[in-house]
N, C-alpha and C positions, 0 to 999 in steps of 0.2 A: 378557357374561361374559368376563373377561380370559383370555388363553391361558395354558395350563399352562406354567410356566417351563421345564420339561425338554423338552416337546414343541417349544416355540418355539426352544430352543437347537439341537435336533437338526435341525429343518427349515430354519431360516434361515441358520445359520452356513455350510453348504456353498455357498449361493448368493451370500453376501456375505462372503467371507473378510476377516479383520481387516486383514491387510496383503498386498499383492500378493506372490505367491510362497509364501505360507503355506497349509497345508491344515488345515482345521478338522476336528472330529470327524465321522465319516461319519453319514449319516442312519440312523435306526433300521431303515428298510426298505432291504435291500440292493438294489443295482442289478445287473441281470443281466450287464452288461458287466464288472463287477468280477471279478477272479480269485477262485477258490473260497476261497483263504485269507483274503481280505478279507471275503467274504460270511459265512464261518463264524466270524469273530472273536467272542469272547465279549462279551456285553452287560452282564455284571455279574461281580463278583469270584467269586460262587458258581459261575459257568459255567467259570471258568478251571480247567484240568486240570493235573495233574502237579506242582503246587507246594504240596502240603499244608502244608508248614512255614510258608507265607505266608498261606494262605487258610482254614486250619481255624478254626472258631468259637473265639473267645477269644484268638487270637494277636494280635500287635501291630498288623499292618496293617489288618485289618477294624475293630479298635477305633478306630484313628485316622480311618478313613474314615467310620465311623458317626457319630462326633462332629463331623466336618468341621473339626477343629482342628489338622490336621497342618501342618507347614511344607514344607520341600523334601524330595524323595525321590530317591534314586538306585537304579536297578535295573541290576544287574550280572549278566551271564550270556551264554551262547553264542547264536548266531543261532537264531531260531525257537523260543525257549523261553517267550515271552509277555510281553516287556517292554512292547511297544506295547499289547497287550491290557490289561495292568494300568493303563496311563495312561488309556486310553479308558474303561475300566470305572469308574475312580475319578472321571473327569470327569462321567459320567452319574449316578453315585450321589450326587454332591455338588452337581450342577446348576451347575458352574463354567463359566466362559467358557473354552473350550479353544483354545489356539493351538499349532499344531505346526510345527516347523521341523526341517530336517536340517542338522547342523553342516557337512557337506561343501559344501552349496549356499548356506548363509547367509553373511552378512557383517556387519561392525560397523554399517553404516548401517541395515540391516534390523533389527538387534537393538535399536538405539537407538529406532527408531520403534515397535517393539512395546512396549518398556518405557514410552515416553512415553504411548502409548495406555492402557496399564494404569494409569498414575498418574492419568489423567483420569477413569477410571471405576472407582474402587476398589470400588464396590458390586457389580461384576460378579465379583469374586473370580477374576481371571485365573489360569488354570493353564497355564503354558508348558511344553510338552513338547519337549525337544531330543533328537532321535535322534542316535546316534553322538557323544555329548558329548565323547568323547576327542579328536575332530577339532578342537575349538575350541582355539586357542592360549591362552597365559597372559593376554594382554590381553583377549581375548574373554571368557574366564571371569571375569576381574576386573570386567568391565563389568557382570556380573550381580549382583555382591555387594551394592551399595547397595540395590537394589530387593528383592532376596531378604531382606536383613536388615530392611528396613522393612516387609516383607509386601505390597509392591505387586504382586508376582507370587509365585506358588508354583511353584517349579521341579520338574519331573520329568525327570531325566536318564536316558537309556538308554545303556549301553556294553557292549561286548563285551570291553573291556580292563580290567585291574585298576585301579580308581579310585585306589588308593594311589600309582600311578606316573603317571597321566594326568589326575587331577583336582587342581586347586590345593588345598593344605591348607586355606585359609580357607573355600573353597566346601564342601569335604568335611566340615569340622567343623560346618557349619550345616545338614547334611542327614542324614536317616535313610538308611542304606545297607542294601539288601536284595539278597541274592545268590540268583539263580535257577539251577537245575540243569538239565542236559539232560533232556528228557522221556523217561521210560521207554517202551520199545516198546509195552507194553500200553496205556499212556495215549494214545499216538499212534494206535494201532490203533483204540481206542474212538471217537476223534473221526472217523477215516476211515469207520468203520461208520455213524456218525450222519450224516456227509455224504452217503453213498450213499442213505440213506433220506429225508433232509430235502428235501421238495418246495419249500419256501419259499426257503431260503438255499442248499441244497445241490444234489445231482444227482439228487434222487428222481424227477423227471419222466422221466428216461431209463430208469428201471426196470432199471438194471444191478445185478447181484448179485455177491457174492464170498464165498469161503470165509474164515472168520476167520483161518485160518493164513496165507493169502496176504496179508491186510492186515497182519498182524504182520511178515511178511517184508519188506513194503514199508517199514514203520516202521523196521525194523532197518537197511535200506539208507540210510535218511535220517538216521541218527545223532542221534536225539532232536530233529531240526529239524522242527517241526510244519508250518511254512509250506512247506518244501520237500516234505514228504510230501503235503500237500493239493494243491499244484501238480502233483506227479507223478500223483496219483489223477485229477485233472481231465483231464490229457493222455491217460491211459489210457482213461478212460470216453468222452471225446469221439471217441476213435479206434475205438470199438466200435459196433455196431448197438444200437439201443434194445432193451432186454430181454435183452441178452447177459449172459454170465457171465465174469468176469475169470479167466484161466488163468495157470498158471506161465510160459507162453510170453510173456505180455504183460509180465511183470516182467523178462524177460531183458535187454531193452535198457537198463533202469535199472541192473541188476547189472553189465553190461559197462561202463557209463559212470559208475560210482560214483566220486565224488571224496572223498577223505579231507579232513576239515576240518583244515587245518594252515596257519597264517599265519606265514610266515617273519618273524623278528625281533619277533614279538608273543607274547602269553601262551602260545598253544599251542606255539610253538617252545620257550620256556623251560621250560614244564611237562613237555613230552615228553622233552627232553634230561635234565632232572633225574630223571625216572623211569628213563630208560636208565642214567644213571650209578649210581643207587642200586640198580638191579637187578644191574648188574655187580658192584658193591661187595658186595652181599648174596649173591653166588654163585648167582643164579637165571638159568641160561642161557636158559630158555624165555621169561621175561619180558623179558630183554635183547634177544632176537632179535625179539620182538613189537614193542617200542618202536623198534628199529632199522628194521624193516620199515615201520612207520608213518611214520618220518621220511623214509625214501627214497621212499615212495609220495606223500608230501606235497611232494616236491621239495627236501628239505634238501640243502645242499651237502655232498657226501661228505667233503670235506676238513675241514669243521667237526667231523664225527663222528670222523674220524681223529685230529684234534688232541686231542679229549677222551680218546680211547683212550691217547694218549701220556702225558697227565697221570695217567690212572688207573693206568697201569703203574708209575709211581713213587709216586704218593700212596697207593694202596691195595693193590697187589701187592708192590711193593718187592723186598726181598731174599728174600722167601719163594719167589719164582720170578724169578730174574734174567734169564730168557730173555723175559719179558714185554715189557720196554722195547725191546729191539732188534726184536722182532716188531711192536710198535706203530709204531715208526719206519719199519719197512719197509712197513707197511700205508699209512702217510701217503704215502710216496714212490710206492707202487704207484698210489694214487689220482690222483696228479699225472700220471703218464705213461700209465696205462691208461684212466682215465675210465670213465664209466657207459655201459652197464649192468654191464660185467664187474667194475668196482671194487666192486660190491655183494658179490661173493664174497669179496674180500679183507677187507672190513669185517666180514662174517659170520665169517670165519676168526679174525680178531683178537678180535672180540667174544666168541666162544666160548672162546678161550684165556684171556682175562682173567676172564670170568665163572666159569670152571671152575678157575682157578688158586688155590692157597692164598693167604691174604691177610695182609699185614703193613703196618701204617702207621708202623713204627718210624722210617723215614727222615723222615716228616712230623713225628712227635713230637720227634725229635732236633733237627731244624732249628728247630722252635718253641721248644724249651728253650734252645738256644743263643742265639736272638734274645732270649729273656726274660732270660737271664743278662747279656748285653751291655747290655741296657736298664736293668737294676735294680742291677747291681754295677759297681765300678770296672773299667775296661778293663785287662786284664793286660798287662804288657810281654812282649815276646818274650824268653825266657831266653837269657843270653849264649852258652851252648854251641850254641844253634840259630840264632844270627844269622849273617848272611853275613860272611865274613872276607875278602872281596876288598878289596884296597887296603891300603896301609901303615897308614893311620889306624885302620881296623877292627881290624887285628891288634894294634896298640898298645892299643886299647880292650878287648882280650881277647875279641873276637867269635870264636866257634867253639871257644874253649878248653874242653876237657873233654867235647867231643862224643864219644860212643861210636858207632862205625860199626856199624849193626845187623847187617850181613852177617857180622860177626866173631863172632857169638854164635849159639847153638843156637836154631833156629826164628826167627831175627832178633829175638829178645827180648834187648835189652841191659840192661833194668832201668831205663833212663833215663826221667825224667819229661819230658813235652813241654809241660807248663804249670807255671807257678810254684805255682799252687794248683790241684791236680788236681780235675777235675769229672767227674761221671757224666751225660752228655747222652743217650747211646745205650744203650737197653736192648733187646736182641734179643728177638724173639718166638720162639715154639717151633713156628711153622707152617712146613711145607715145608722148603726147603733152608736157611732161616734157623736152624733148630734146630741144624745143624752149626756155624753161626757162634757160637751161644751156647755150645756145648761147646768150641769153639776159644778163645773169649775167656776162658772159665773156666780152661782149661789154661794159657793165657799169663799170666793173673794169678798163678797159683801159680808159674809159671817165673820171672816177674819178681821175686817175693818171694825165691825161692831164689837168684837171681843177685845181688841186692843184699845178701843175707846173706853170700854167699861173697866179696864184695869187701872188701878191707882198708879199715878206717876211716881 
C-alpha cells in the first residue's frame, strides 16, 4: 500500500531537507527538545487563534486553501501573531512540498538552487516560505518573480514590516496580502491554559496549575506575542516542582524585565510617533503622555521627539499660543545638554503644554495658500514705493517714491498697499490669543479704509 502523501511529507522532509540550510515543515509528532512554542504550533487553520478575520468559515483564506488554487501569499503582522503557523498549516492542508528559509541567513545562490529544484519537480507543488521577507533586497526579491509568475513555486512571505515599503511592487501585485493583528490577551491566555494541560505537546506531564487571571496577566506582559508568552510559561513551569501552582511572585521577574516592542526606524517607530503627534494635535494630554512614555521606554532618541514638538508648536498651535514655540525650542536644547533620564521631564513638560494649548493651524494654511498663489498665478512685481532706493540709478527709477513711513500714522497703519494686487492669505482663528489678532486686524482694516478716504486724491 503506498504511503499517505501527507504522512510521507511530514516524516521524510525533516530528515532530508531540500537544500542544505533550509528547514522543512516539522514532524506531526513534536520533539521533546523543541521549545514549547514550536511544540504547540497549530496543525491546521482551524487551530489558529486570535485571527478570526482570516480563519472564520467562508472567509477568503480558508476558501483558497480548501481549493488549493491560491498563488503567492504575504502575511504581515507583529512578532508571535501566527505568520509561521499559517504557512505550516497551509502546507499540511494542501500536501505541498514545504521549503522554509530565513531572509536574514539566505543568499542568492541558495535561492537559485531552491527555485531550480522546484522547476525540476513541478508535481510536488513547492511552497516556499520566506520568513522576514523584508530583509531580502530588491535583486533577491526580483529573482523570485519569474518562478512565482510561472507557478513553479508558491511563495508565502512573512514580514513584520509594512509590505508597501519593503516588498517590491511587482512581487506585491502578484500576491494576496493578509494582515495579522496582535493577539488579544484572552486568546493568548487560552493557549497558555491548553499548554499547561496538554501532556502530548505541552507541559501536562509536570501537573503544574495556574489561576486563569495569572495566565491573563502573563499574556498582557507579552503584548500579544504568543511565542514569547509560551516561552515565558515554559521557563516558569520548568523552574517549579511538579504539581506546583504558579503564583504572582513567579510572574514578577517577567514584569520587571518586560521589554516594550519598539523598533527604531521601523513601523513601530513611525506608527507611535504618528499617534503621539495626533494626540497632541487633538488636545489629549493623557494619550500624548502614554505614547511619549512608550517611545522613551522603547529607546527612542529624545531629540527626535523634541524636534517633533518644535514642528507641532508652529504647525498646530501657532499664534493661538505663541509661547509654545519658544518652550519647544527650549525643550530641544535641554535634551541636548541634560540628557536622559532627566530629559524625560523636559519632554513631558513640553508635551503637556502643547497638548493642552489652544490650537491654530493658520500659519500652516497661510503658507500653503501663498505657495499655491505663487504656483498658479503670475508673480507680482515689488511695488515701486517698496523697492530699495539705495544708489543713484534706483532713485532715478523712482524706487521708494511714495512710500508712507508707517510710524507716522496712528497704530502704524498708513493705508498703503504692500502688494500690487492685494491678497488674503492669512485668516486668523478665534482660539486662544489669536482671537485678539483677529480683532486687531479687523480694526486695522477699518482704520486703513478711513486713512485712505482722508488722503487727498
